[in-house]
C-alpha positions in Angstrom: -220.7 -0.5 -231.0 -223.0 2.3 -229.8 -226.1 0.3 -230.4 -224.9 -2.3 -228.0 -224.3 0.3 -225.3 -227.9 1.6 -225.7 -229.3 -1.9 -225.6 -227.3 -2.6 -222.5 -228.7 0.5 -220.8 -232.3 -0.5 -221.9 -231.9 -4.0 -220.5 -230.5 -2.6 -217.3 -233.5 -0.2 -217.0 -236.0 -3.0 -217.6 -234.2 -5.3 -215.0 -234.1 -2.5 -212.4 -237.8 -1.7 -212.8 -238.5 -5.4 -212.7 -236.7 -5.7 -209.3 -238.9 -3.0 -207.9 -242.2 -4.2 -209.4 -241.8 -8.0 -209.1 -242.1 -8.1 -205.3 -245.2 -6.0 -205.4 -246.9 -8.2 -207.9 -245.8 -11.4 -206.2 -247.1 -10.2 -202.8 -250.4 -9.2 -204.4 -250.8 -12.6 -206.0 -249.5 -14.9 -203.3 -250.6 -13.2 -200.1 -253.6 -14.6 -198.2 -256.8 -12.5 -198.5 -258.8 -12.7 -195.3 -260.1 -9.2 -194.7 -261.8 -8.6 -191.4 -262.9 -5.4 -189.6 -260.0 -5.5 -187.2 -257.5 -5.9 -190.1 -259.1 -3.0 -192.0 -259.2 -0.7 -189.0 -256.7 2.2 -188.7 -253.8 1.2 -186.4 -252.4 3.8 -183.9 -249.8 2.5 -181.5 -251.8 -0.5 -180.4 -254.8 1.5 -179.3 -258.3 1.7 -180.7 -258.4 4.8 -182.9 -261.1 7.3 -182.2 -262.6 9.7 -184.7 -262.1 10.0 -188.4 -258.7 8.9 -189.6 -258.8 11.6 -192.4 -257.7 14.8 -190.6 -257.2 17.9 -192.6 -254.2 20.0 -191.7 -254.0 23.7 -192.3 -252.1 24.8 -195.4 -250.0 26.9 -193.1 -248.2 23.8 -191.8 -247.1 22.9 -195.3 -245.9 26.5 -196.0 -243.7 26.4 -192.9 -242.3 23.0 -193.9 -241.7 24.4 -197.4 -239.8 27.4 -196.1 -237.8 25.2 -193.8 -236.8 23.0 -196.7 -235.9 26.1 -198.7 -233.5 27.4 -196.1 -232.2 24.0 -195.3 -231.2 23.6 -198.9 -229.6 27.0 -198.7 -227.4 25.8 -195.9 -226.4 22.7 -197.9 -225.2 25.1 -200.6 -223.6 27.6 -198.2 -221.5 25.1 -196.3 -219.3 23.8 -199.1 -219.0 27.3 -200.5 -217.8 28.6 -197.1 -215.1 26.0 -197.1 -213.5 27.0 -200.4 -214.6 30.6 -201.2 -211.1 32.1 -200.5 -209.6 30.0 -203.3 -212.0 31.4 -206.0 -211.8 35.1 -205.4 -214.4 37.9 -205.4 -216.5 36.5 -208.3 -217.6 33.5 -206.1 -218.5 35.9 -203.3 -220.7 37.9 -205.6 -222.4 34.8 -206.9 -223.2 33.6 -203.4 -224.5 37.1 -202.5 -226.8 36.9 -205.5 -228.0 33.5 -204.4 -228.7 34.7 -200.8 -230.4 37.8 -202.2 -232.8 35.7 -204.3 -233.7 33.6 -201.2 -234.1 36.8 -199.1 -236.5 38.2 -201.7 -238.6 35.0 -201.5 -238.6 35.3 -197.7 -239.7 38.9 -197.8 -242.4 38.1 -200.3 -243.7 35.3 -198.0 -243.6 37.6 -195.0 -245.5 40.4 -196.9 -248.1 37.9 -198.1 -248.7 37.0 -194.4 -247.6 33.4 -194.8 -245.6 33.6 -191.6 -248.4 34.9 -189.5 -249.7 32.3 -187.1 -253.5 32.5 -186.7 
């Protein structure tokens, strides 16, 4: 009976991948191909774009975004814990303090490396 369960999971995986790939392949095969300069131009809010479309951003923007995501995820873990921490006793409090301390060490490290300095 176990072989049938794995076969069913394999069939389900193939079908699910097929549902994602089939529209991409069909659109590539069936779509009309009439490229023109106006169709290949970069589109920006209905206006003619000026300059090079490949703009390089500073790494610092990405570091700020990464730190935001880090502390945003921290809040996602803190909120449910804050709702139920009284029911689990002091061990849960210590675990959350360790979690916050690890994140604080990461923040202090980023601060000391100068990542948060805006130049």
